[in-house]
Backbone as a printed PyTorch tensor [residue, N CA C, xyz], in Angstrom:
tensor([[[ 53.3630, -63.8180, 109.7290],
         [ 52.7030, -64.6840, 109.8410],
         [ 52.8130, -65.1940, 111.1700]],

        [[ 51.8260, -65.3100, 112.2390],
         [ 51.2380, -65.6140, 113.1780],
         [ 50.7840, -67.1380, 113.5660]],

        [[ 50.7240, -67.9730, 114.1730],
         [ 48.9340, -69.2460, 114.2590],
         [ 49.5780, -68.9210, 115.9010]],

        [[ 48.6740, -69.1310, 116.3140],
         [ 47.7270, -68.9490, 117.9680],
         [ 47.7280, -70.3610, 118.2690]],

        [[ 47.6890, -71.1940, 119.2900],
         [ 47.8770, -73.1460, 119.6000],
         [ 46.3770, -72.8110, 120.3780]],

        [[ 45.7520, -71.6560, 120.1930],
         [ 43.9640, -71.5240, 120.2100],
         [ 42.7210, -71.7810, 119.2390]],

        [[ 43.4280, -71.1960, 118.5500],
         [ 43.0060, -71.0200, 116.9990],
         [ 41.1050, -72.3780, 116.9770]],

        [[ 40.3530, -71.9160, 116.2800],
         [ 39.4800, -73.2300, 116.3200],
         [ 38.0700, -72.3620, 115.0590]],

        [[ 38.0160, -73.8400, 114.6290],
         [ 37.9740, -74.5060, 114.6240],
         [ 38.3440, -75.6030, 114.7180]],

        [[ 39.0360, -76.4530, 115.2010],
         [ 40.3520, -77.6200, 114.8410],
         [ 39.9540, -78.2830, 113.2930]],

        [[ 41.0570, -78.6220, 113.0830],
         [ 40.8350, -79.4190, 111.7820],
         [ 41.1740, -80.5800, 111.8620]],

        [[ 41.1610, -81.9210, 111.4970],
         [ 41.6960, -82.8790, 111.4800],
         [ 42.6470, -83.2520, 110.5590]],

        [[ 44.2150, -84.2320, 110.3820],
         [ 45.0690, -83.9330, 109.7220],
         [ 45.7850, -85.0140, 110.1590]],

        [[ 45.8820, -86.3720, 108.6760],
         [ 46.3740, -87.1340, 109.2390],
         [ 47.7100, -87.4870, 108.6620]],

        [[ 48.6850, -88.0700, 109.4950],
         [ 50.0440, -88.4640, 108.5500],
         [ 50.4630, -89.5000, 109.0350]],

        [[ 51.9090, -90.0540, 107.8580],
         [ 52.2850, -90.9690, 108.8280],
         [ 53.8360, -90.8020, 109.2000]],

        [[ 54.1050, -91.2240, 110.5160],
         [ 55.1840, -91.3410, 110.7990],
         [ 55.7020, -92.4860, 111.3750]],

        [[ 57.0850, -92.9700, 111.6750],
         [ 57.7870, -93.4390, 111.7000],
         [ 56.8880, -94.4000, 112.9510]],

        [[ 57.2160, -96.2140, 113.3020],
         [ 56.6070, -96.6090, 114.7140],
         [ 57.6220, -96.1310, 115.8040]],

        [[ 58.9090, -96.0340, 116.1770],
         [ 59.4470, -95.3390, 116.3620],
         [ 59.0510, -93.5880, 117.3360]],

        [[ 58.7460, -92.8670, 116.2780],
         [ 58.3040, -91.7020, 116.9710],
         [ 57.2920, -91.9350, 117.8870]],

        [[ 55.8370, -92.2840, 116.6070],
         [ 54.8050, -92.9420, 117.2350],
         [ 54.7820, -93.1760, 119.0100]],

        [[ 55.9390, -94.2550, 119.1420],
         [ 56.3060, -94.2730, 120.3320],
         [ 56.7210, -93.7890, 121.3320]],

        [[ 57.4260, -93.2120, 120.7610],
         [ 58.0850, -91.9760, 121.8600],
         [ 56.8730, -90.8050, 121.8230]],

        [[ 56.0460, -90.7510, 121.2420],
         [ 54.5660, -89.9040, 121.4930],
         [ 53.4420, -90.3200, 122.3600]],

        [[ 53.6180, -92.0640, 122.8610],
         [ 53.0310, -92.6940, 122.9420],
         [ 53.4600, -92.0450, 124.5980]],

        [[ 54.8550, -92.5310, 125.0370],
         [ 55.2530, -92.2660, 125.8470],
         [ 55.2240, -90.5460, 126.5940]],

        [[ 55.6430, -89.5200, 125.9680],
         [ 55.4880, -88.5450, 126.4040],
         [ 53.8570, -87.8060, 126.5790]],

        [[ 52.6520, -88.6560, 125.7870],
         [ 51.9280, -88.3560, 126.1190],
         [ 51.2990, -89.0320, 127.7540]],

        [[ 51.6700, -89.8390, 127.9320],
         [ 51.4990, -91.2200, 129.1850],
         [ 52.0100, -90.2160, 130.0300]],

        [[ 53.8900, -89.2520, 129.5780],
         [ 53.9000, -89.2990, 130.8330],
         [ 53.2900, -87.9660, 131.1460]],

        [[ 53.0420, -87.0670, 130.4720],
         [ 52.3570, -85.7590, 130.2660],
         [ 50.7110, -85.6420, 131.1180]],

        [[ 50.5670, -86.5300, 130.5060],
         [ 48.7080, -86.0480, 131.0920],
         [ 48.0100, -85.9690, 129.4470]],

        [[ 48.6010, -85.5270, 128.8200],
         [ 48.5810, -84.7610, 126.6420],
         [ 47.8410, -85.4400, 125.9870]],

        [[ 47.0680, -85.2570, 125.2820],
         [ 47.1890, -85.9890, 124.3740],
         [ 47.8150, -86.3400, 123.6540]],

        [[ 47.9090, -87.6630, 122.2820],
         [ 49.0990, -87.0080, 121.2130],
         [ 48.5460, -86.6680, 120.4570]],

        [[ 47.7820, -85.6510, 120.2590],
         [ 46.7440, -85.4880, 118.9540],
         [ 47.1670, -83.3480, 119.9430]],

        [[ 47.6280, -83.8920, 120.2900],
         [ 47.7170, -82.5280, 121.3790],
         [ 49.1210, -81.7670, 121.6760]],

        [[ 49.9390, -82.6240, 121.5800],
         [ 51.5300, -82.8070, 121.7780],
         [ 51.7600, -82.5520, 120.6090]],

        [[ 51.0990, -83.0340, 119.4500],
         [ 51.4680, -83.1760, 117.6710],
         [ 51.1280, -82.0780, 117.1150]],

        [[ 49.7800, -81.2360, 117.4200],
         [ 49.4730, -80.0820, 117.1980],
         [ 50.5100, -79.0820, 117.7660]],

        [[ 51.3170, -79.1020, 119.2640],
         [ 51.6650, -78.3970, 119.5490],
         [ 53.0020, -78.2370, 118.4240]],

        [[ 53.8790, -79.3660, 118.6720],
         [ 55.2690, -79.2340, 118.0570],
         [ 55.0140, -78.8600, 116.3630]],

        [[ 54.0630, -79.4370, 115.9140],
         [ 53.4120, -78.4620, 114.4110],
         [ 53.9460, -76.5370, 114.4280]],

        [[ 52.2790, -76.3870, 115.4290],
         [ 53.0780, -74.9470, 115.7840],
         [ 54.2710, -74.0370, 116.1690]],

        [[ 55.1330, -74.6500, 116.9890],
         [ 56.2220, -74.6850, 117.0290],
         [ 57.4140, -74.9570, 115.9860]],

        [[ 57.1060, -75.6080, 115.2990],
         [ 57.9600, -75.6170, 113.9270],
         [ 57.7110, -74.5400, 112.8910]],

        [[ 56.3220, -74.4790, 112.5540],
         [ 55.7920, -73.2890, 111.7030],
         [ 56.3180, -71.8450, 112.4040]],

        [[ 56.4620, -71.7240, 113.4940],
         [ 56.7480, -70.5300, 114.3700],
         [ 58.0950, -70.0890, 114.0220]],

        [[ 59.0390, -71.4670, 114.2450],
         [ 60.4970, -71.2590, 114.1940],
         [ 60.6450, -70.6040, 112.7010]],

        [[ 59.7090, -71.4010, 111.7600],
         [ 60.8050, -71.0990, 109.9900],
         [ 60.1990, -70.0890, 109.4460]],

        [[ 58.7070, -69.9470, 110.5850],
         [ 58.1180, -68.4300, 110.5630],
         [ 59.4740, -67.1930, 110.4570]],

        [[ 59.9380, -67.2740, 111.6540],
         [ 61.0400, -66.6870, 112.4080],
         [ 62.2330, -66.5040, 111.2740]],

        [[ 62.8320, -67.9510, 111.0090],
         [ 64.1460, -68.1170, 110.0660],
         [ 63.9790, -67.0210, 108.7130]],

        [[ 62.7100, -67.7420, 108.2810],
         [ 62.2470, -66.4510, 106.9390],
         [ 62.3150, -66.0930, 106.6800]],

        [[ 61.2370, -65.3280, 107.7760],
         [ 61.2550, -63.6300, 108.1530],
         [ 62.6720, -62.9040, 108.2270]],

        [[ 64.0270, -63.3150, 108.9040],
         [ 65.0390, -63.1120, 108.8460],
         [ 65.9310, -62.7570, 107.4150]],

        [[ 65.9510, -63.9900, 107.1810],
         [ 66.5150, -64.4150, 105.8610],
         [ 66.1520, -63.2870, 104.3390]],

        [[ 65.1600, -63.1970, 104.9580],
         [ 64.3530, -62.0590, 103.9790],
         [ 64.9060, -61.1770, 104.3080]],

        [[ 64.4740, -59.7050, 105.5150],
         [ 65.3690, -59.1980, 106.0150],
         [ 66.4440, -58.8600, 104.9470]],

        [[ 67.1120, -59.9850, 105.1260],
         [ 68.8980, -60.0230, 105.3740],
         [ 69.2810, -60.0800, 103.8510]],

        [[ 68.2140, -60.3980, 102.9300],
         [ 68.5520, -60.3490, 101.3970],
         [ 68.2160, -58.7820, 101.3640]],

        [[ 67.1780, -58.2890, 101.5090],
         [ 66.9260, -57.4490, 101.6050],
         [ 68.2990, -56.0780, 101.5380]],

        [[ 68.7300, -55.9710, 103.1210],
         [ 70.1860, -55.3920, 103.1920],
         [ 70.9790, -55.6880, 102.3780]],

        [[ 71.1500, -57.0430, 101.7260],
         [ 72.4600, -57.3470, 100.9270],
         [ 72.5690, -56.6920,  99.8160]],

        [[ 71.3570, -57.0870,  99.7030],
         [ 70.8040, -56.3180,  98.0050],
         [ 70.9780, -54.1920,  97.9940]],

        [[ 70.8900, -53.9830,  99.0960],
         [ 71.0390, -52.8620,  98.8930],
         [ 72.2420, -52.2280,  98.3990]],

        [[ 72.2670, -51.0000,  97.8280],
         [ 72.9490, -50.0250,  97.9190],
         [ 74.2230, -49.6840,  98.9350]],

        [[ 74.2530, -49.7100, 100.2160],
         [ 74.5280, -49.1670, 101.1600],
         [ 75.4730, -50.8650, 101.2240]],

        [[ 74.3020, -52.3230, 101.0070],
         [ 75.7030, -53.3680, 101.0640],
         [ 77.1660, -53.1080, 101.0710]],

        [[ 77.8230, -53.8120, 102.6240],
         [ 79.6990, -54.2330, 101.7270],
         [ 79.2180, -55.6500, 102.4060]],

        [[ 80.8290, -55.8630, 101.5340],
         [ 80.8440, -57.3240, 101.8150],
         [ 82.5380, -57.4390, 102.0210]],

        [[ 83.0260, -58.7120, 102.4900],
         [ 84.0630, -59.0330, 103.1570],
         [ 83.9480, -60.3510, 102.5050]],

        [[ 85.4970, -60.2610, 101.8780],
         [ 85.8740, -61.6270, 101.0760],
         [ 86.1960, -62.2230, 102.2760]],

        [[ 85.8020, -63.2840, 101.4660],
         [ 85.9840, -65.4040, 101.9650],
         [ 86.7290, -65.0340, 102.7050]],

        [[ 88.3570, -65.0240, 101.8320],
         [ 89.3770, -65.4130, 102.3730],
         [ 89.3810, -65.3890, 103.7340]],

        [[ 88.9940, -64.0640, 103.9120],
         [ 89.7030, -63.0090, 104.6610],
         [ 88.6140, -63.1810, 106.1470]],

        [[ 87.8260, -63.4780, 106.2500],
         [ 86.4330, -63.5080, 107.5620],
         [ 87.0040, -65.3520, 107.3200]],

        [[ 87.5340, -66.0560, 106.6790],
         [ 87.8100, -67.4560, 106.7860],
         [ 89.2180, -67.9550, 107.7380]],

        [[ 90.2660, -67.1340, 107.5510],
         [ 91.1680, -66.0800, 108.3590],
         [ 91.1980, -65.6440, 109.3890]],

        [[ 90.5570, -65.2290, 109.4450],
         [ 90.2650, -64.4550, 110.6660],
         [ 89.5680, -65.3890, 111.8430]],

        [[ 88.6440, -66.1450, 110.7080],
         [ 87.6220, -66.6810, 112.5010],
         [ 88.8430, -67.9460, 112.5790]],

        [[ 89.7970, -68.7920, 111.6410],
         [ 90.9300, -69.6400, 111.9100],
         [ 91.9710, -68.7760, 112.5210]],

        [[ 92.0260, -68.1640, 112.7710],
         [ 92.4630, -67.4660, 113.9360],
         [ 92.5460, -67.3240, 114.9280]],

        [[ 91.2840, -67.1300, 115.6400],
         [ 91.0120, -67.0460, 116.8580],
         [ 91.4290, -68.3810, 117.5290]],

        [[ 90.9870, -67.4580, 119.0500],
         [ 91.3740, -68.9360, 120.2370],
         [ 92.8420, -68.4820, 119.9080]],

        [[ 93.9670, -68.2270, 119.2200],
         [ 95.5730, -68.0550, 119.4770],
         [ 95.8920, -66.5860, 120.4530]],

        [[ 96.9480, -67.1020, 120.2270],
         [ 97.2860, -65.6800, 121.0020],
         [ 97.6390, -64.1100, 120.5530]],

        [[ 97.5240, -64.5600, 118.8980],
         [ 97.9310, -63.2780, 118.6590],
         [ 96.3980, -63.3340, 117.6460]],

        [[ 95.2210, -63.6520, 118.2140],
         [ 94.1050, -62.9710, 117.7760],
         [ 93.4990, -61.4210, 117.2150]],

        [[ 93.1970, -60.8240, 115.6530],
         [ 93.2380, -60.0570, 115.1980],
         [ 91.8640, -59.6270, 115.1420]],

        [[ 91.8470, -58.1180, 115.1450],
         [ 90.2940, -57.7600, 115.0890],
         [ 89.5450, -58.1040, 113.2170]],

        [[ 88.5130, -57.9220, 113.4500],
         [ 87.1160, -58.4270, 112.6820],
         [ 87.4630, -58.2020, 111.3870]],

        [[ 87.7460, -58.1310, 109.9800],
         [ 88.0110, -57.9180, 108.9560],
         [ 86.8960, -56.9290, 108.7260]],

        [[ 87.3630, -55.6960, 108.0060],
         [ 86.5150, -55.1310, 107.4600],
         [ 87.1210, -54.3970, 105.7420]]])
């Protein structure tokens, strides 16, 4: 999934936001010389890109976990390994 900041034509979207967020958006708009609409659209595009990236990685990881060659480490072993990080007797990662 890809998103472009320059896709045309633009469409109008109405959203409800708390007054405090609106005020912060107005302050950022004044400080940057950008419109509130521009800043909100940029924030939405950034959010969608972030979510698409995470979803892609989750799907890839699930596919690997479902494969015949997947190997798992017991939760208790991983917890014990993490709990000893920073100690004078750090152990190797469990296998």
